[in-house]
N, C-alpha and C positions, 0 to 999 in steps of 0.2 A: 615848399612842403613836398615831401616824398609822396608820389602818386598813390602808393599803397596805403599809407597812413591817411591821406585825404579820403580815399575811397572808404576805408574802414570807419573813419570819423563820421562821414556823411551817412553811412549805413546806420550807425548808432543814433545819430540825430533824427533821421527820418523814420526810425522805429517808434518815435514819439508821435502818435497820431494827433493828439490834442495837447497843446502847451497850456500852462497856467496863464491866466491874464497877467499882463505886465511882465512876463518873463520871456526870454529867448528860448528856442528849442534846446540850446545847450544847458541853460539853467534848469529847465524842466527835466531833461534827461539826467542831470546831476542829482536833482532832488529825488527822482525815482530810484536811482542807484543807492543813494545814501539811506533812503527810507527802507529799501529792501535789506541792506546790510544791517541796519539797526534792528529791524524786525527779526532777522536771522539770529542776531546776538541775543535778543530778548527771548527767543524760543529756546536757545541753548541754555540760558540761565534758568528758565522755567523747567526744562528737562532735567537739569541738575537737581533742582529742588524736589521734583517728583521722585527722583531716584535717591533721595536722602543725602544730597550733597549741597554745599553752599554754592554761590554764584561762580566760584573759581574751580569747582569740581572736587573740593575736599569733603570728606565724609562729615556729616553732622553728628554722627554717633561717637566721634572720638572724645576721649576724656582729657581734661586739662588739669595739670598739677597747679594747685594754688599755693 
């Protein structure tokens, strides 16, 4: 493994002070990252709705031809 990659990977792993029971530090770090990304996505969707847009950013005020 490249020493720089190994150093960065270890930095990421040891940023996790407490791992979840029955998980490795890697699994807990991955869980934290995935949860943060999911939360960010949910915040963006909520922001769109507050601003009058659907979850994809399209205006809710547009009219549809039937």
